C-alpha positions, 0 to 999 in steps of 0.5 A, a space after each residue: 441193584 433195584 434199578 438193575 432188577 426192575 429194568 431187566 424184569 421189564 425187559 424180559 417180560 416185554 421181550 417174551 411178549 414181542 418175540 414169543 415162541 422165537 425167543 430161546 433165552 435172555 442172558 445177562 453178562 458184564 459188570 452186572 454179573 461180575 460184582 462191579 455193577 455201578 448205576 452211575 457208570 455201568 450199562 446193562 449187558 444182555 444177549 438175546 438168543 432167538 431161534 430164527 431171523 426176525 422180520 423188520 416189523 418185529 425188529 422195529 417193535 422190539 427197538 421201540 420197546 428197548 428205547 422206551 426202557 432205556 430211558 429208565 435204565 442206569 445212565 449208560 443205558 442198555 447194551 444188547 445183541 440179538 443172535 440166532 441159536 445156531 451161531 451159539 452152538 457150534 460157536 461161529 466166529 466172528 459172530 453174526 448178530 441179528 440186531 444190536 443196540 447201545 446208547 451210542 446208537 440211540 440217535 440213529 434209531 430215533 432219526 431214522 428207525 427204518 434205516 436202523 433195523 435194516 442196517 444194524 446187523 452183521 458180524 461182531 467180534 465182541 460177542 466172543 467175549 460176551 459169550 465167554 462171560 455168559 458161560 463162565 459167570 453169566 445169568 439166565 434171566 429166562 429161557 433155556 439154561 446157559 449150558 444148553 444154548 452156548 458152546 464154550 468159546 475157543 481160547 483163540 477166539 476169546 483172546 482175539 476178541 479182548 485183544 481188539 480192545 487193547 491193540 491200539 492202547 499206546 494211542 487210545 490210553 490218552 483219550 480213554 485212560 481208565 478203560 485202557 489201564 484196566 483192560 490191559 491188566 485184564 488181557 494180560 491176566 488172561 494170557 499169563 494166568 488164564 483168568 477171565 476178569 472184569 476190568 475192576 478185577 483186572 486192575 486188582 490183579 495188576 496191583 499184584 503182578 506188574 511193577 510198582 511204578 505203574 500203581 500210580 496209574 492202577 490205583 486212580 483208575 480203580 478209584 475212578 472206575 467206581 466214582 466220578 473223581 477227576 484224575 490228573 493223569 501222567 501222560 508219559 507214564 501212561 504211554 510207558 505203561 501201555 508200551 510195557 503192557 502190550 510187550 508183556 502180552 505179546 511175549 505170552 503169545 504163540 504167534 502160530 496161535 493167533 495173528 496180531 
């Protein structure tokens, strides 16, 4: 965990210097707080909360810091969102964000940083899931305590957020098998038992809660999640599994509760 600690420590110190009094707090979520962080496979998930809008020149300075630090981060890099405090309590959904970064956007920023800081803002449904993890299992790296910044996310918003990750599973499972196999378990565990789990915890839950024939997918998915082992997947079984899991998830829904 030393690389995680080194990167987050530097991130906090530089964020405090750049954002100054506008910084409310920095909060760690994702695999790093859910017991399944892997330097070869995981990113560092962060939410930065500020009081007011950030001018473009400060965004540019901040992004330069993030990109430089990202080069020293684990292979998958840093993923962060900056949000205003007034969208955290009361919680607003879909949630507006002031700035976002992940490795997927690195080339855009390097190619045209001015364009990036002007356009990288908007609304992100994923933040409902991130805020939920922060409230239940997150870590405050600096600033105000979690309970003083974040309001509990409504169940309908959390589900809508995680449902977005799996609603196209019957297509996406072929190209992204490990992610979809484990995520389907995580979503079903929430709808069936009200559990808020990591992907790895979701897969382990699935071993005890879904038909044994699908263990031939779950076990290798769990193994690949923590290793680089190559898996020869049974595509027919994957498609059958995706259809079964989507049907199970829908069976637990109150269709007045959320529109799919």
